[in-house]
C-alpha positions, -999 to +999 in steps of 0.1 A: -327-166+020-323-133+038-337-127+073-374-117+074-393-105+105-424-120+090-408-154+087-394-151+122-429-144+135-443-173+116-416-197+129-423-185+164-460-192+160-452-226+147-428-233+176-454-221+201-480-246+187-454-274+187-444-266+223-480-265+235-486-299+220-455-313+237-465-298+270-500-314+267-485-348+258-461-346+288-487-334+312-511-362+301-485-390+305-497-416+329-473-435+352-478-464+375-471-456+411-434-460+418-427-485+445-458-506+438-444-528+410-434-564+412-397-558+404-373-532+417-359-527+382-393-518+369-398-493+397-364-478+389-372-475+353-406-459+361-389-434+385-363-426+358-389-420+331-408-397+355-376-377+363-368-374+326-403-362+318-402-336+346-369-322+333-384-321+298-415-305+311-395-277+327-375-272+295-406-270+273-423-246+298-392-223+298-389-224+260-426-217+256-423-186+279-394-173+258-413-179+225-444-161+239-422-132+252-408-129+217-443-129+201-454-102+226-424-081+214-438-082+179-470-067+193-453-038+212-427-031+185-396-042+204-389-075+186-352-077+177-341-052+203-317-063+231-334-062+265-302-051+282-287-024+260-315-016+235-294-022+204-307-043+175-300-080+179-279-094+151-300-108+123-279-140+121-286-145+159-323-141+154-323-165+125-308-192+147-326-182+179-357-162+170-366-157+207-332-143+216-335-116+243-300-102+241-275-091+216-244-113+215-223-090+236-249-088+264-256-125+262-219-132+267-218-108+296-249-125+312-233-159+308-200-148+323-218-133+353-238-165+358-207-185+357-190-163+382-220-165+405-222-203+403-184-206+411-189-188+445 
């Protein structure tokens, strides 16, 4: 099936709804207070579960922001254009990652720069 901007938008809207549900589920999770259990192992498990959920919460929030940014680009007519160089993002890349912000060359450059900065 060839790439379709309409399908990409529909998939982004579906992903947005799914991410919002995930976000709500994570935010509504209830935990017992860590340190007040009867067993140290139970406290450790509770603390681990909370840490995992917090990491997942950040990941879902970040992905939701990217999806919403891509949907806004549909509205202003810039969907599929690289935010760095302005060229059209490869259709194959958008099929795999419909909220891609950069073409493959610019994404590679960004990742290389991030790696260099982290190594310092």
